[in-house]
Legacy VTK file of the C-alpha trace (Angstrom):
# vtk DataFile Version 3.0
C-alpha trace
ASCII
DATASET POLYDATA
POINTS 496 float
-43.293 16.509 -11.664
-45.483 13.801 -13.148
-43.627 11.115 -15.099
-44.710 9.168 -18.154
-44.736 5.938 -16.108
-47.308 7.414 -13.700
-49.633 8.414 -16.508
-49.190 5.019 -18.125
-50.272 3.391 -14.836
-53.255 5.767 -14.721
-54.380 4.720 -18.223
-54.034 1.021 -17.375
-56.030 1.413 -14.168
-58.793 3.359 -15.944
-58.956 0.728 -18.697
-59.703 -1.876 -16.040
-62.832 0.081 -15.121
-61.596 1.581 -11.855
-62.870 5.058 -10.855
-60.754 8.132 -11.508
-60.000 8.905 -7.851
-58.759 5.340 -7.171
-56.662 5.303 -10.332
-55.175 8.694 -9.385
-54.188 7.399 -5.943
-52.522 4.343 -7.446
-50.608 6.560 -9.891
-49.530 8.882 -7.020
-51.090 12.087 -8.390
-54.007 14.313 -7.473
-57.434 13.767 -9.060
-57.394 17.024 -11.085
-54.007 16.195 -12.623
-55.173 12.674 -13.426
-58.330 14.059 -15.079
-56.220 16.446 -17.205
-53.989 13.703 -18.609
-56.870 11.265 -19.036
-58.846 13.802 -21.030
-55.828 14.714 -23.188
-54.789 11.068 -23.641
-51.182 12.245 -23.906
-48.085 11.654 -21.827
-46.247 14.464 -19.973
-43.288 14.235 -22.359
-45.665 14.920 -25.255
-47.246 18.049 -23.790
-44.141 19.545 -22.144
-42.798 22.616 -23.894
-39.106 22.852 -24.732
-37.534 25.573 -22.568
-35.127 27.424 -24.896
-35.162 30.977 -23.535
-33.414 32.710 -20.658
-35.371 33.459 -17.514
-32.984 36.214 -16.343
-30.295 38.424 -17.925
-26.802 36.998 -18.367
-24.560 38.863 -15.840
-21.436 38.049 -17.882
-22.732 39.182 -21.280
-20.779 42.452 -21.296
-17.453 40.937 -20.175
-17.689 37.591 -22.016
-15.675 38.821 -24.998
-12.546 39.318 -22.866
-13.020 35.964 -21.140
-13.472 34.223 -24.471
-10.154 35.650 -25.671
-8.484 34.242 -22.567
-10.076 30.836 -23.161
-8.864 30.810 -26.759
-5.317 31.586 -25.639
-5.320 29.412 -22.497
-7.710 26.454 -23.030
-7.022 25.084 -19.509
-8.175 28.264 -17.765
-10.595 27.413 -14.929
-13.859 29.253 -14.353
-12.960 29.897 -10.702
-9.740 31.655 -11.742
-11.590 33.817 -14.260
-14.303 34.617 -11.702
-11.728 35.762 -9.132
-10.164 37.978 -11.798
-13.556 39.521 -12.641
-14.246 40.284 -8.983
-10.921 42.116 -8.756
-11.431 44.023 -12.015
-15.075 44.938 -11.319
-15.435 45.368 -7.537
-18.953 44.813 -6.252
-20.385 43.795 -9.642
-20.284 40.008 -9.267
-21.237 38.118 -6.129
-20.120 34.602 -5.176
-23.452 33.056 -6.109
-22.824 33.779 -9.814
-19.792 31.461 -10.047
-22.006 28.539 -11.061
-23.361 30.550 -13.993
-19.844 31.242 -15.242
-18.903 27.576 -14.899
-21.860 26.623 -17.110
-20.735 29.200 -19.686
-17.233 27.683 -19.668
-18.613 24.170 -20.129
-20.853 25.336 -22.985
-17.972 27.156 -24.728
-15.647 24.142 -24.449
-18.368 21.887 -25.858
-18.758 24.180 -28.891
-15.251 25.554 -29.488
-12.825 23.661 -27.228
-10.108 21.226 -28.285
-10.782 17.550 -28.850
-10.378 15.528 -25.646
-8.751 12.156 -25.151
-11.039 9.234 -25.994
-10.765 5.774 -24.418
-11.669 2.750 -26.520
-13.239 -0.372 -25.046
-11.290 -3.515 -25.906
-12.453 -7.043 -26.667
-10.644 -9.782 -24.742
-10.070 -13.341 -25.869
-9.376 -16.428 -23.724
-5.739 -17.283 -23.154
-4.399 -14.177 -24.896
-3.584 -11.588 -22.217
-2.594 -11.480 -18.568
-1.980 -8.195 -16.736
-0.131 -7.424 -13.517
0.992 -4.527 -11.364
1.995 -3.615 -7.822
-0.467 -1.949 -5.438
0.126 -0.535 -1.954
-2.042 -1.731 0.957
-1.024 0.816 3.604
-4.423 2.579 3.416
-6.102 -0.481 4.997
-3.940 -0.170 8.168
-3.377 -3.923 8.571
-1.245 -4.910 11.579
0.745 -8.010 12.502
0.856 -8.609 16.264
-0.066 -4.980 16.809
2.607 -3.555 14.483
1.629 -1.799 11.264
2.322 -4.107 8.304
3.536 -1.781 5.553
3.405 -3.951 2.450
2.358 -4.223 -1.181
0.612 -6.834 -3.307
1.804 -8.085 -6.667
-1.549 -8.454 -8.409
-2.082 -10.655 -11.497
-5.291 -11.097 -13.510
-6.320 -12.976 -16.662
-8.263 -10.325 -18.546
-10.839 -12.635 -20.157
-11.983 -14.655 -17.142
-10.854 -12.114 -14.474
-9.161 -14.919 -12.527
-6.693 -13.237 -10.185
-3.858 -13.966 -7.780
-1.739 -11.918 -5.357
1.651 -12.256 -3.677
2.762 -10.154 -0.706
5.865 -8.065 -1.385
7.562 -4.914 -0.133
9.074 -3.194 -3.167
8.713 -2.954 -6.932
11.784 -5.067 -7.640
12.533 -7.724 -10.227
12.659 -10.364 -7.490
9.132 -9.439 -6.355
7.867 -9.463 -9.948
9.495 -12.822 -10.688
8.089 -14.455 -7.558
4.593 -12.991 -7.978
4.318 -13.711 -11.693
5.565 -17.283 -11.426
3.350 -17.943 -8.390
0.321 -16.881 -10.442
1.275 -18.887 -13.537
1.990 -22.070 -11.638
-1.191 -21.611 -9.596
-3.420 -21.373 -12.687
-1.508 -24.097 -14.545
-0.535 -22.239 -17.720
0.649 -19.017 -19.303
-1.175 -16.636 -21.672
0.114 -15.534 -25.052
0.913 -12.000 -23.818
1.634 -10.262 -20.530
1.162 -6.547 -19.883
2.582 -4.480 -17.026
3.649 -0.937 -16.220
7.166 0.316 -16.835
8.958 -0.819 -13.678
12.145 1.009 -14.710
10.425 4.420 -14.684
11.455 5.036 -11.062
15.113 4.039 -11.608
17.605 6.780 -12.372
20.654 4.634 -13.103
20.711 3.739 -16.810
22.636 0.499 -16.249
20.095 -0.678 -13.663
17.244 0.142 -16.075
18.834 -1.980 -18.792
19.499 -4.817 -16.367
15.892 -4.802 -15.140
14.524 -4.720 -18.684
16.832 -7.511 -19.845
15.971 -9.747 -16.902
12.221 -9.225 -17.312
12.509 -10.045 -21.015
14.537 -13.169 -20.202
11.864 -14.333 -17.753
9.119 -13.900 -20.360
11.189 -15.638 -23.064
11.700 -18.630 -20.785
7.922 -19.055 -20.508
7.312 -18.175 -24.172
5.223 -15.097 -23.336
5.207 -11.873 -25.340
5.783 -8.842 -23.116
3.885 -5.551 -23.368
4.541 -2.334 -21.430
2.308 0.667 -20.996
3.450 4.168 -21.822
4.644 6.335 -18.912
1.791 7.887 -16.865
-0.830 5.982 -18.853
-2.467 3.726 -16.297
-5.570 3.401 -18.488
-3.540 1.275 -20.918
-3.448 -1.359 -18.197
-6.997 -0.607 -17.140
-7.994 -4.191 -16.319
-5.494 -4.545 -13.498
-5.972 -0.945 -12.342
-9.697 -1.541 -11.916
-9.017 -4.824 -10.122
-6.761 -2.939 -7.660
-9.710 -0.822 -6.588
-12.041 -3.786 -6.300
-9.647 -6.040 -4.397
-8.933 -3.337 -1.832
-12.658 -2.894 -1.360
-13.095 -6.671 -1.003
-10.297 -6.877 1.585
-11.803 -3.913 3.449
-15.231 -5.594 3.613
-13.720 -8.919 4.684
-11.825 -7.167 7.476
-15.060 -5.553 8.661
-16.737 -8.969 8.858
-13.664 -10.389 10.589
-13.962 -7.698 13.251
-10.257 -6.918 13.453
-7.410 -5.698 11.257
-4.773 -7.321 13.438
-3.299 -10.749 12.650
-1.182 -12.834 15.008
1.341 -13.788 12.317
2.049 -13.035 8.714
1.057 -16.600 7.861
-2.412 -15.943 9.266
-2.726 -12.860 7.058
-1.599 -14.818 3.978
-4.169 -17.507 4.758
-6.817 -14.773 5.053
-5.903 -13.498 1.564
-5.925 -17.037 0.116
-9.446 -17.675 1.411
-10.610 -14.318 0.066
-9.236 -14.957 -3.425
-10.602 -18.479 -3.508
-14.010 -17.003 -2.735
-13.663 -14.289 -5.400
-12.471 -16.778 -8.032
-15.379 -19.154 -7.389
-17.703 -16.872 -9.364
-15.300 -17.020 -12.318
-14.776 -20.749 -12.216
-16.700 -21.538 -15.423
-14.971 -18.885 -17.521
-11.597 -19.736 -15.966
-11.954 -23.429 -16.865
-12.784 -22.361 -20.418
-9.770 -20.045 -20.519
-7.458 -22.649 -19.029
-7.851 -24.794 -22.148
-6.410 -21.887 -24.187
-3.395 -21.292 -21.917
0.021 -22.450 -23.064
1.755 -25.217 -21.064
4.283 -24.448 -18.341
7.957 -25.407 -18.690
9.431 -28.301 -16.736
10.786 -26.092 -13.949
10.249 -22.545 -12.716
13.098 -20.076 -12.693
14.738 -19.149 -9.376
13.298 -16.026 -7.745
16.638 -14.440 -6.935
19.357 -12.273 -8.422
22.861 -13.649 -7.978
25.896 -11.415 -7.483
29.261 -13.159 -7.493
32.572 -12.010 -6.095
31.316 -9.645 -3.389
34.264 -8.733 -1.149
33.743 -8.773 2.607
35.383 -5.604 3.936
37.742 -5.313 6.881
34.757 -4.192 8.942
33.066 -7.534 8.185
30.424 -5.832 6.012
29.180 -6.189 2.447
27.562 -3.593 0.184
24.513 -4.861 -1.729
22.160 -2.629 -3.723
23.385 0.531 -1.923
22.798 -0.991 1.518
25.292 -2.272 4.113
24.983 -5.679 5.800
27.245 -7.358 8.316
28.428 -10.950 7.961
30.389 -13.100 10.364
33.970 -11.984 10.913
35.131 -15.417 9.705
34.369 -14.213 6.173
36.538 -11.071 6.311
38.520 -10.545 3.065
36.665 -13.417 1.396
34.764 -13.141 -1.892
31.227 -14.416 -1.383
28.185 -14.944 -3.586
24.990 -13.072 -2.731
21.570 -14.293 -3.783
19.019 -11.475 -3.558
15.456 -12.618 -2.985
12.425 -10.363 -2.605
12.622 -10.406 1.201
16.028 -11.751 2.187
19.628 -12.321 1.071
21.590 -15.550 1.080
25.348 -15.415 1.624
27.246 -18.304 0.012
30.912 -19.235 0.318
31.590 -21.427 -2.668
28.440 -23.524 -3.008
27.595 -23.564 0.705
25.056 -21.148 2.163
26.576 -19.509 5.218
23.828 -17.179 6.335
20.446 -15.692 5.465
19.951 -11.962 6.089
16.713 -9.931 6.035
16.698 -7.643 2.999
16.674 -3.907 3.653
14.242 -1.682 1.772
15.291 1.489 0.022
18.907 2.703 -0.179
21.671 3.963 2.157
20.484 1.767 5.034
22.493 -0.595 7.229
21.912 -3.743 9.266
24.717 -4.811 11.615
24.279 -7.972 13.672
26.276 -7.640 16.892
26.885 -11.398 16.948
28.984 -11.080 13.786
31.539 -8.684 15.283
31.328 -8.955 19.068
34.401 -11.247 19.316
36.693 -8.521 18.050
34.740 -5.533 19.310
35.138 -6.736 22.881
38.902 -6.770 22.313
38.783 -3.205 20.980
36.290 -1.458 23.281
37.676 1.962 22.404
36.259 1.606 18.885
32.687 1.373 20.157
32.129 5.013 21.102
32.569 6.353 17.563
31.557 3.254 15.603
29.654 4.322 12.493
26.939 1.726 12.941
26.774 1.826 16.741
22.987 2.330 16.730
22.553 -1.233 15.398
24.327 -2.673 18.458
21.383 -2.075 20.808
19.090 -5.114 20.294
16.303 -3.673 22.472
15.486 -0.468 24.304
16.669 -2.066 27.567
20.183 -2.405 26.150
20.162 1.247 25.139
18.952 2.390 28.571
21.580 0.217 30.278
24.347 1.794 28.182
23.139 5.307 28.987
23.096 4.461 32.712
26.619 3.079 32.519
27.855 6.222 30.804
26.287 8.294 33.592
27.445 6.205 36.554
30.833 4.926 35.380
31.802 6.730 32.144
35.364 5.386 32.105
34.321 1.721 31.939
30.907 2.185 30.279
31.894 0.903 26.816
33.727 -2.144 28.131
30.955 -3.047 30.577
28.301 -2.757 27.882
30.290 -4.857 25.410
30.653 -7.567 28.042
26.867 -7.518 28.475
26.468 -7.742 24.683
28.935 -10.641 24.614
26.831 -12.468 27.199
23.732 -11.950 25.043
25.546 -13.198 21.914
26.763 -16.440 23.509
23.876 -16.939 25.900
20.262 -15.878 25.778
19.452 -12.389 24.547
15.970 -12.728 26.026
17.297 -13.532 29.528
19.811 -10.704 29.382
17.053 -8.339 28.314
14.886 -9.452 31.256
17.773 -9.048 33.657
18.425 -5.522 32.399
14.747 -4.688 32.736
14.697 -5.829 36.375
17.898 -4.028 37.320
16.843 -0.785 35.649
13.445 -0.921 37.384
15.147 -1.438 40.777
17.742 1.283 40.221
20.723 -1.112 40.145
23.685 -0.225 37.942
23.687 -2.949 35.216
27.334 -4.006 35.255
28.389 -7.122 33.370
29.047 -9.072 36.582
25.663 -8.243 38.081
23.875 -9.081 34.830
25.694 -12.425 34.514
24.789 -13.345 38.099
21.138 -12.499 37.614
20.972 -14.404 34.309
22.483 -17.475 36.007
19.900 -17.227 38.796
17.121 -16.991 36.221
18.400 -20.062 34.391
18.352 -22.054 37.627
14.974 -20.835 38.796
13.006 -20.772 35.537
12.454 -18.055 32.962
9.172 -16.708 34.263
8.902 -12.976 34.394
10.671 -11.428 37.361
8.690 -8.243 37.233
4.987 -8.024 37.772
4.319 -4.298 37.714
1.185 -3.258 39.527
-0.585 -0.076 38.544
-2.924 1.181 41.230
-6.429 2.156 40.241
-6.683 5.860 39.547
-9.056 7.809 41.786
-10.814 10.289 39.483
-12.044 12.353 42.437
-8.571 13.922 42.593
-9.211 15.477 39.196
-12.560 16.834 40.430
-10.802 18.435 43.412
-8.207 19.924 41.121
-10.826 21.402 38.797
-12.870 22.783 41.677
-9.726 24.402 43.085
-8.992 26.021 39.721
-12.538 27.398 39.595
-12.126 28.849 43.088
-8.925 30.599 42.035
-10.642 32.036 38.982
LINES 1 497
496 0 1 2 3 4 5 6 7 8 9 10 11 12 13 14 15 16 17 18 19 20 21 22 23 24 25 26 27 28 29 30 31 32 33 34 35 36 37 38 39 40 41 42 43 44 45 46 47 48 49 50 51 52 53 54 55 56 57 58 59 60 61 62 63 64 65 66 67 68 69 70 71 72 73 74 75 76 77 78 79 80 81 82 83 84 85 86 87 88 89 90 91 92 93 94 95 96 97 98 99 100 101 102 103 104 105 106 107 108 109 110 111 112 113 114 115 116 117 118 119 120 121 122 123 124 125 126 127 128 129 130 131 132 133 134 135 136 137 138 139 140 141 142 143 144 145 146 147 148 149 150 151 152 153 154 155 156 157 158 159 160 161 162 163 164 165 166 167 168 169 170 171 172 173 174 175 176 177 178 179 180 181 182 183 184 185 186 187 188 189 190 191 192 193 194 195 196 197 198 199 200 201 202 203 204 205 206 207 208 209 210 211 212 213 214 215 216 217 218 219 220 221 222 223 224 225 226 227 228 229 230 231 232 233 234 235 236 237 238 239 240 241 242 243 244 245 246 247 248 249 250 251 252 253 254 255 256 257 258 259 260 261 262 263 264 265 266 267 268 269 270 271 272 273 274 275 276 277 278 279 280 281 282 283 284 285 286 287 288 289 290 291 292 293 294 295 296 297 298 299 300 301 302 303 304 305 306 307 308 309 310 311 312 313 314 315 316 317 318 319 320 321 322 323 324 325 326 327 328 329 330 331 332 333 334 335 336 337 338 339 340 341 342 343 344 345 346 347 348 349 350 351 352 353 354 355 356 357 358 359 360 361 362 363 364 365 366 367 368 369 370 371 372 373 374 375 376 377 378 379 380 381 382 383 384 385 386 387 388 389 390 391 392 393 394 395 396 397 398 399 400 401 402 403 404 405 406 407 408 409 410 411 412 413 414 415 416 417 418 419 420 421 422 423 424 425 426 427 428 429 430 431 432 433 434 435 436 437 438 439 440 441 442 443 444 445 446 447 448 449 450 451 452 453 454 455 456 457 458 459 460 461 462 463 464 465 466 467 468 469 470 471 472 473 474 475 476 477 478 479 480 481 482 483 484 485 486 487 488 489 490 491 492 493 494 495
C-alpha cells in the first residue's frame, strides 16, 4: 500500500525536474502508480474510500441476542467461554476460525455498552517532595555466590523527581530490612524528602499485635527524620508506580550487566555488592544534574542515624540452652542457661547480650518454626548424657557436614551399642579442635572403609596436625572409554 510519504517524495522529485521513472524508483513505487498520483495531485489518504460495510455475513447475527443478554448480566464473560458454549449448543455450526470474529464483537459491545474502566492519572513530581521504596525479589536472575544459589531481595529506594536510586541487599520484608535500607539511602544521598511512600508491609502479617508494632515502629522512624509517611492501598501497586517501574528496569540493567560480565557467579557476597554499587553509580551518572538540583530541596539529616535493630529484653534461656525469637529456636552457650538475656534483632543476624556485654552473634533464620542449634553450645553436657542424643528433637543440627552424618550412620551399623557415644566424642573433638581436620579425617576413613571411631579419628587428626593440613585424598577418576557404550548398543541391536 502506497503511503502519503512516498507520494510526497514523488512530488518533490518531479518538482526538481527528474523524469517520472526515476522519481518513481526513488519513491519505491511502479511507474503507472506514480503517474496516477502525479496526475491526480492528491495523496493516498485523500483518495482512499472509507470502508464501512461488511464483506461477508455475520455468523453470529442470529445468536447475538442471547450472548448480549449474558454480557449484560455477566460483564466479565470472555469471548472464548461464550464461543465454547455456542459450539456445544449448535454442533457443527461454528468452526474454530470464527473465534476471532466473536472476540471483535465482544470488544465492540464493551466499547459501546460496557462499564467504565479504571483510569490512571499521570502525576507531576516536584524536587525534594517524594521518595518511594519497596522490596523486590532477585531469584529470577539466578545469581550464585561461590556456586550456591543466592536467594535474596533488594530494598529499592528512588527519588521520584530525579530518579536517583539506591539498593540494599536483604532477605525478608521485615522492619529491620526497611530501616537499614531506607537509612542507607538517605545517608547516601545526604538528605530526606518531605514524604515517603511504600506498600503496606503489614499486609502479609496475620497477628494483629505484630501489625500494630510494625506500623508504630515505621511511623517512629519517619518521625525521627521528619518525613511524612504514605502507604498504598492493598493490591494497588500502580499507586507506587515509580518504584514498581524502577524494579523492572533495574532487573533488566542487572541482567544486561551480568551478560557483559560473562558469569552470574561471584566469589563472595562482597564482590556481588561491589558489582551492584558500580552498576548504580553508572545508572545515577545520567541523573547527576537533576539529582544535584533536587539535593538542594532535600531536608537535612539528623545528627545520628537510628540503630537498625529491634531489641527484646528479658528473654529466658531454657533448660535446653535455647531461646525462642520470632517463632524460631536458637541455641546459646550452656553458660547462659536460666539467665535472662537481651536480643538485638538485625536484618541478617541476632546479637545476644548479657547485661550490656555482647556474648554472641547468631545468623538470623528466615521464616517461622525453624531451628539452629550449634553443637559447640551443648556438647559439654551432651557428651555426659549420650543417651539423650538418639531422640534429641534437634538432632539433625548436630551434623556439621555430610561426612559427620555418614560417620554416624556407619557407627550405628557397625557398633550400634556405642554409636551415640563414639559420635559425640568425635563431635567433642571437632568442638575443641579443628572441625575442618576432623571432617578431612572422616572423609579419608570413610573412603578407605575404616570404622570412624573416636580414637582412630583423634589419632589421624594428630598425624595431620604434625604433617601439615594438605589434602590426604587425591581421588583419581580414570578416563571413560566411550567404545564400551558402542559395544553395548551394538549388542542391544543384535538382540533386537
